[in-house]
N, C-alpha and C positions, 0 to 999 in steps of 0.2 A: 567491532560490529555487534549489535544487539543479538544476544544468544550465544556469544562466544564462550560464555561461562558454563554451558551445558556439559554435564559430565557423561559423555558418551565416547568411549575410547575409539570406537570404530568410525566415528564421524569427526573427531577432533583434528584440526589442522596441526601441522608440525610446529608452526609458530603462531602464537596468539597472545592477546592481552584481554583480560576480563573487561567487559564493557564498563566504562566509567562515564556516566552522563556528563560530568563536570570536567573531564580531562580537556585541557586547552587544545584548540583546533590546530594551531601551528605545530604543536608537539605530536599530534596524531600523524600529520604529514611527515614529520621528522622520523617517526617510528617506521613508516613505510619505506622511506629512503634508506634508513639504516639496514633494513632487511635486504634491500636491493644491493647494498654494498658488501654483503657477505660473499665469500668465495663462490665461484660459479657453481660448483657441485653442491653447495649448501643453500644457494639462493632460491627462494620460493618463486614459482612461475605465476601464481595467481594470488593477488592481494586485494583485500577490501578495506574500505574505511568509510565511516558513517558520520554525517553531520546533521544535527536535528534542528538547527536554528529556524529554517523557514517553516517547518511543521509546528514548532513550539510557538512562534510568534503569530503565525496565521491562525492557530487555534485560539490564542488568547485575545488578539486584537482584530482578527478578521483578515482575509486574504488581500484586501485592497488598502490596508492601513500603511501609514508611514513606517511603522515598526517592522512590518513584513518586508517592505521595500528595502529597509536598512539591512535586514537579515540576508536578502538576496545579494546586496552589494558585498556584504561580509563574506558570503560563500563564493562569490565571484573572485574576491581577493584570495581566498584560500586555494581555489582552483588555479589561479595564476601562480601562486607560490609553489604548488605541486609541479606545474609545468616548468617553472624556473629551476627548481631543484633537479628535475630529471635532465634538464639541459646542462646544468652544472656538472652532474656526474656522467654526462655523455651517454645517456640511455634513452633520451626522448625519441630518437628515430627508430628505436627497436622495441618500443613499448606501446601496446594498445591501451588506450584509455576509454572507459565508458562512464559517462556521468548520467545517472538515472534517478528518477524519483518513483516511488511505488504508488502514488496516488496524487490527486489534485486537492482542491479545497474550495468550499463555497461559504458565503456569508450566512450566518444564522442569527436568530435573536430569541429571547426567552418567551416571546408571545407565540411562537410557532411550535407549540407542544400539543400533541394529540393524546388525550387522556383516555385510555382503553376502558377504564372502569366507568367513566361517564357515558361511554357508548354502550356499555353492557350492564346496566344496573340490575342487581338481583341475580345475575348469572354466576355460576360456579365454573371456574377454570383455573388452570395454571398458566402463568405468564412468564416468559423469559425474554430478556432483551430490553435494553433501554438505549435509544439512539435512533438509528436510521431504519430499524426493522423490529418486529415483535414476533415471537413464536408463541402460539396459543394452543393449549391442549384442553378442550372442554371436557366436562364430565361425560361419562359414557351415555350415549344416546342424545347428546345435546349439540353435536357438531353442526348439523344442518341449521338448527335454529340460530345459533350464535353466528354462523357464517352469514346467514341472511340478514341478521341485524347489522353486522359490519358492512355488508354489501349495500344495504339501504342507506348507510351514512357515509358512503365512500366519497370522501373529499380530501384532497391532499395526501391520499394514500391509495394503494391498491391491495386488495385482499385476495388470497388464493387458498383453495384447498391443496393439500400436499400433492395430490395427483394431477393438479391443474397448473402447477408452477411452470412458467415458461422455460423451455429447454435451455435458453441462454444463461440461466442462473446456475445450471448444473447442480441443482439442489432439490431433489425429489425422491431419489432412490433409496436413501438411507432410512432404515426403519426407526431410527431415533429422532427423526424430524417430526415435530408435532403435526397435528391434523390441519392447523391453519397457520398461514404465514402472512404477515402484513408488512408491506414495503412502503416507506414514505416517499413523498415527492421531494424534489430538490429543496433543501433548506429547512425541512421539517423534521422534528424529533417525535418519538412515540414511546410510551411506557405506561406504567400504572400511575394512579393518582399519587401514590407515595413517592414516585420518582420525580414529580414535578419540582419539588423543593430542592432535590439534589441537582437537577438540571439548572435551575435558576442560581443555585449557590455556585455551581461550576463556573458560570459567568462567561462561558466561551462565546466568541463571536465568529468562529469558523469551525467547520467540520467536514469530514469526508465519509465515504462508505455508502454513497448513493449510487444510482444506476451507472453502469460502466460506460454507457453511451452519452451521458451528460458531459458536455465539453468541460465544465468546471472540474470534473473528476479526472480529466486527462492529465497525465504527468508529462515528463519530457525524456527524451533519449538523445544524447549527444555523444558521438564517438569519433575518435581520431587514432591514427596509428598505421602501421604497415599493412594491416589486414583490411582496412576500410577504404572505400572510395573517398575521394577528396571532393569537397564542395558539392556533395550530393544531398539533395533535400527530398524527403519522402512524406507520404501521408501517415495516417495512424498506424502505429505498431502495437503489438500485444506484449505486455511485459512478461507474460508467462513464456514467451518464445525466446527470451534472452538466455535462458539456460541451454537449450539446444544450440543457440548461436555460439555460446562459449565452448560447447563441446566440439563444434565444427572447427573453431579456431585452434583448439588444442588437439584436434584429431583424435578424440576419444569417443566411445559409443555413448549414446543417450540412454539414460536409465529408462527401463520400461515402465508403463503405467503413469506417465506424466501427461499433462494437458498441453504443454508447449509443443509447437511444431516448427522445425527449422525451415521448412519450405515457405513459411509466411514472412520470414525476416532475412534469410541468407542473401537476398539480393543487395543488401547494403555492403557486402564484402567485395573487395577489389577483384577477386577471381571470377566473379560472375558478370 
């Protein structure tokens, strides 16, 4: 899993492999199965495995491309292989499986680039971010003027002062957030004039990181196993709620200070 190489002893799992982007997919599944074949008192209870194919190909060729559809078929085959292996070792009926993505994807193209420098000629400011948002810190005393200039040109983006950022972003209370935040519309990128060439060179035809309520940004959640209802279909779930869901399955307390809420998702469990 990406991040498995982090050197934090108090957070390191008992068994792990350093993330290798090029490690063959079938061998990743074999590694999970081998851990499940350990003696019961040594066997891990929670295992994760990551596959990048749909993200990689959707970024490069776009979410509606033949290449992305091929990657979906590839991962469907991998999921089938995992289920077949769990069946072979007689553990499928005692294993909860969750297939989840962390975001969706939308089509982009190099013509949809918002040049902040072109909107603010002659102004002095610091700019962070290149992609679906921009963080702008004007020189002292210039906040209102720069904000009004951006507001006057507001097309394919929304601009907010830090204290006006909508609460659903959960992004306004930290003092390190700059005075102005710009969020792009679906399919648009934003950055400095110098960033345009990098964006065009990147050549991506798909991206994510847009508003959470855009359907293109929605991922998927598919679960099966002894803890879950069968043939149950539901509406939108929040991926931040998966952590408290896992805690409920394992009957362990939820760590304090997290945004996820078990009451928004636990209805998918068989016991409710």
